[in-house]
N, C-alpha and C positions, 0 to 999 in steps of 0.2 A: 611250438614246442610242448610235448605233454609235460605235467607237473614233475612226474619222476624223472625225467630228463633234465628238468631245471635243478632238481635236488642233485642230482649226479654232478651236473656242471658246476654248482656251489661246493660240493665235497672235493671235486678235481681242483678247483680253485684255492681251497684250504692247503690241500696236498702240495700244490705248485708253490704256494706263498711260503709255506714251511720250508721246502726243498730250496727254494732260492735264497731265503733268508740265512739258511744254513750254510749253503755254499759261499754267500758273502762273507758271513761269519769266519769260515775257514780261510777263505783268500786274504782278509784283512788281518786277522789275528792269528791263524795257524791252529785255532781252537775248535772245537766242536762245542755245543751248546752245553751239553752237561759238564764239559770241563771248565768252561767259562762260570756256570752256575757255581760250581764247587770252588773256584778261585775267589769269587765275588762273596760267598758264604766264608771264607778263610778271612778275607779282608773286613769282614764285618766283625767277626768274633776273635780274631788274633790267633787262635789255636783251638783245634778241636780234635778228638779222636776220630777213627775211621766211622764208628759206629754213630757218633753225632753228626758228621757230615751225611752219611746214609739217611739218616732221620731228617734232617735239613733239607735235603734235596729230593726226598721220596725215592731213593733208589736203594737196591739191595745191597749189603754190606759187600758182597762179593763183587758186583759191579764196581762200586766205588773204589774198592781196594785195586783193581785192575785200572781204574783211571787215573788214581794216585801214584800207582807205578809208572804210568806213561807220563803224567806231570812232572815226576822226580827225574824221569830219564832227561826230561826237557829242561831241568834244573828250574823249574817254577814252584816247586814244592820240595820241603825237607822233612823227614820223621826226626823226632827226639824222644827219648825214654823222659817221663814224668821226673821231676826232682823229689817230689815225696812218694811216689808210688811208682816203682822203677817197671811194674808191669805194664802200666799205661803208655802208650806212645801216641804223641801228639804230632798233628801235622801243622807245619807253618809254611807262610809264602815266602818266598825269597825276593830278593830284589829285582830279579828278572821278571817275576810274576808282576810287580808292581808297574813296571814299563808295560808289559803287554796289556795289562788292565786299562791303563790310561788310554791306551788307543783302540781298546776293543769295542765294537758297537754293541750297544743294548740287546739282550736276548729278545726275541720275538714276543715270548709269553709276558714280558714286562707291559708293554704297549697294550696288549690284550687285556692283561690283568686291570689298569688303569681304565679302560674303557668300559670293561665289564662291572666294574665296582661302582661306575657311574650310573649304571642301570637302577631300574627299581627293582625291588625284591621280586615281585611277580614276573619282570622281564627275565630276571636272573635263573628263576624256577623253570619258566617255560623253555628257556635254551637247554638248560640241564636236561629237563626231562626229554626234549626233543632229541638231542644228542643221544642219551642212553638208549632211546628207541632205536634210533639209527644204529649204533652200536650192536644191538641185538639183533636188528634185521639183517646185519651184515656177518652174523654170526661171529661177532668180535668181543662179546661180553666178558669171555673167558681168557681174553688176553691180558697179561699184566703189562701195565703202563704206568709211566710216571707223567707228573704234570710239566714235562720238558717238550717244548715244541721243536722237534728234530727229526730228521729222518735217517734210517741206518740203525747200526747197533750202537748202543750209548757208548759201549767200551771201546770203540772200533780202533784201529790205529790209521788206516787210512784216511787221511784230511779230505781226500777229494771224494770219498764214497767209494 
């Protein structure tokens, strides 16, 4: 096999691993990876504004608003106006979200992050540099992306893609 074929196979494995984990997450919890990350962030902080959530998960405020709308329809989050500043709206978890989070598998990026952080600095830099070059070679450097390992639209309604 040519080296470029080996690289393409490795990329395909990464894409397939992400897709398989995404499907498993959806099947087990009924959530997308971005939805799970938002719920986990809210569990850590108690209450956050949409802007704070967007910053915390590295997604646009518009995308987070759409995801929050979908989570609210499923009664997993609720919005409340701030008590001291009525202009601020905070997002809170519901009891239903606590139950979903208890059974949800860990996001794929959690295990990746742990293993990546265990690498030496030079290894991390080499991987980052190589992947940035691959993204450039695939003309993907201009694509807006967040550090959420998931496939499909981040604010999709269809849980099965």
